[in-house]
C-alpha positions, 0 to 999 in steps of 0.5 A: 534468536539464540547463541548456537555452538556447532562443530565443523572441521574439527572446531567449534563455531559460535553463531547467532541464529534465528528460528523461523517457520516455513511450510509448517516446519521450524527452521534456522538461519544464521544471523551472525557468525561470531567465529571459532569458539577457541578464538572468541575465548582468547581474543582481546577484543571480544574479552574487552566487550565481555568485560564491559558487559560484565561491568555494566551487569555488575559482574567481575571483570576477570575470568569471564568466559562464554558459559557466563553469558546466557543465550541471546534473545532478539529484541526489535526496536525498528517500531521507533520511527512509527511510534514517533509518527503515531504520537505525531498524529496523536493517535495514542491520545485518540485511542486513550480518549476512546478508552476513557469513554468506554470504562467497560473496556478491559484492554489497552486499545492503543497498545493493541492497535499499535501492535497490529499496525506495526506488525503490518508495516514491518512484517505482515502476519495474521493476528494470531501470528502477531500475538505469538510473536509480540515479545520480539518487540522491546518493552511490549506490554502484556496483552491477550490474543483476544485483545487484538480481536476485540480491537478490530471490532472497535476499529470497524465501529470507529472507522469514520471517526478515525478518518476524520481525526486523521484528516484533521491532523493531516491539515493541521500537521502537513497543510494537506492540499486537497484542491485535487483529489485522486480517486481509484477503485480496486479489489481484494479477494478471499481464498473462498467461494462462499458468498455472503452479501459482502464477500461476493463474486465480481470483476476481479482486478487480479483476475481471481474470477473464482473467488469472492472479493470485496471492492475498495474505493480510495481517496488520496491527495496530491502527495499520495496521503490517504484521505479516506476509503470505502468498502463495497460488496464484491459485485459492486462495479467501479462506476457505482462506488464514487457517490458514497465517496463524494458524500464523504468529502462533502459532508464528513470532511467539509471539502467544498471545492475539489477536482476529482482525478480518476481513470476511465472506470469512473467515467460514466455520464451519471458519475460526471453529473454526480460530481458536478452536482456536488459542486466539484470538477473532474479530470477523467480519461476519455473513452476516445474510441467511443467518441462521435465522428465529428470529434474524431474528425477534429482528433485526426486533423493534424492542424491545431496541435500544439507542442507541449513537450518533446514528442507530446502534442495537444489540442483542446476541443470544446465538448458538450456532454449530454446526460439523460436522468429521469427523462431529462437531458442535462448538458455538462460543458467540458473541454476535451484535451487530446494528446498525441506522442510518438512514444505512445504510438510505438507502444500502441503499435507493439501491443496490437501487434502482439494481439494480432499475432495471438489472433492469428494463432487462434484462428488457425485453431478455432477450438481455442477461440470458442474455449477462450473467455478473454477478449485479448485477440478475439477483437481482431477475429471475425466469425462468418456464422453461415460457414462457421469460419473464423478469420482476421478482421482486417477492418478492425485492425485498421480502425485500431491503428488510427488511435495509435499515440492518441489519448484524451482527457475530459475536463470540467474546469479551467486549468491549463492543458499542462496543469491537466495533464500534470494532475492526470499523470499524477494518477500513478500516486493512487495506483502506487498506494494500491501497489504498497497496500497489496505488496509491501503492506500485504493487505492480503491474505486476509485471515478474517471472515466475518464482515466486522473483522474484515472491516477492522482489518482494513482500518489497520491497513489504512493506518499502516499506509498512513504511517508509511506514506508519511515516513516516506514523504518525511525521508524525501524532504530530507533528500533520502530516496528509498522505496517502501520495501527498503524502508521495511528492510532497513527497520528490520536492522534495528534490533538488540540482543538481550542476554544476561550475565550474573543475573543481570539483563542487558541489551547489546545493539546490533549494527543498523543499516545505513538506511535505518540510521538515516531514518532515525536522524530524519525523524529525530529519534535518538539512537540507543547506546551500544550497550545498556542494562535492560532497565535503562531502555525505558526511553526506547521501550514500547 
């Protein structure tokens, strides 16, 4: 960022501009219009400010001109709230301990890790771009690009220790409630078609069928705080990821009683048995359309439903889930909580009508049916092989219509229906967690190709998500409701212009946004002075 004088309409204007790269080209955008140069030079308000700057810098008050002030350099201090949380979690102490135990380590592990995490929180970039833009942060110490890459390797090795340390800190600092734990799975793809046993082709939740990917299983608590995660090869099915995550809960975190809340992707008989074998309970979405005729007869019987809330009815059915394993049959005692709502029925009907209309178009153009590899409207099309004809499957449409508005949840504990539905409806927290990682924190694109570096990158993302979610909850406790994107934008406004007068460097604080000021107050971070010599900024530096 620098001061630029431009000519327009016969006048010279002074602007604060910032350089940035877009599509491989260096461009500039205007950050602040300071006004016409002749007006600034004669403006009493500007002169008072300039005199104050000169006084701080030890210069003369009189006769100061624009030429006596150097071009401004942007210095950001939006990392301060996250530095406060980093120290609250004692992550600086954790990495200092790792450094002491590895005397051959020639890098500052804490500084390198914090830089990567902060860059990921404020403006996600590759590690190379993070290194090249590091000097934008106020007071950042010297480090080499290799320090970042070496830190990724160490983070990958220390992943489980970091998770355990963070978990203990969450219990101590925030009394993390792990009676109910949410679990879900997502995928992260690479712009590559080269499989290597870790990056593999598989079912992509982002519909990137022609690119390799990895699979992540994430555990969060009832408030959305991350507990831990596991990475799996890209061809791993959702249902195959749960057992390792349960091992994490029982052996590493020593959680002995917990309710696993998950969606249909985890609902396999063997998974449910695995959960019970670990001594846990579960709340999982049921595949109602695959239920037995006996159960469906009870579901569609209007008698026995109770009103839970306006427009929402529920019925509780006793259910025995039989699991065959190694030639033996195990019975899992469950309750099936069936709900019906008019609002959901309207949505189901609208969704089906869209698919039926799509099926009609496909029937009128049989070639499109054969070319399509997506289910979509295909489930409402019947093929008469003897005549090679396609038509709408009216019976399938009628069967689907019966389920409008119905939803079922399998439960292995004694929570009330209201508690079960509340817990299951809170599953959005983990969906939100994945959304934050994929959008605001931009886990992707991933600029690494070796398994070790990829794993280190995900540790950075885990720590970034930990700090972001903690900040969000702290703001909510202070009745400040802002999204992760709004937090990011607010912290971008926390910056100084560093300039020099008569050999003395000083910092001029740019006006923060109201949200940024609220964030600093909520975390009890004292705002810096409006104007101060650079050496006085030690308390705000890195």
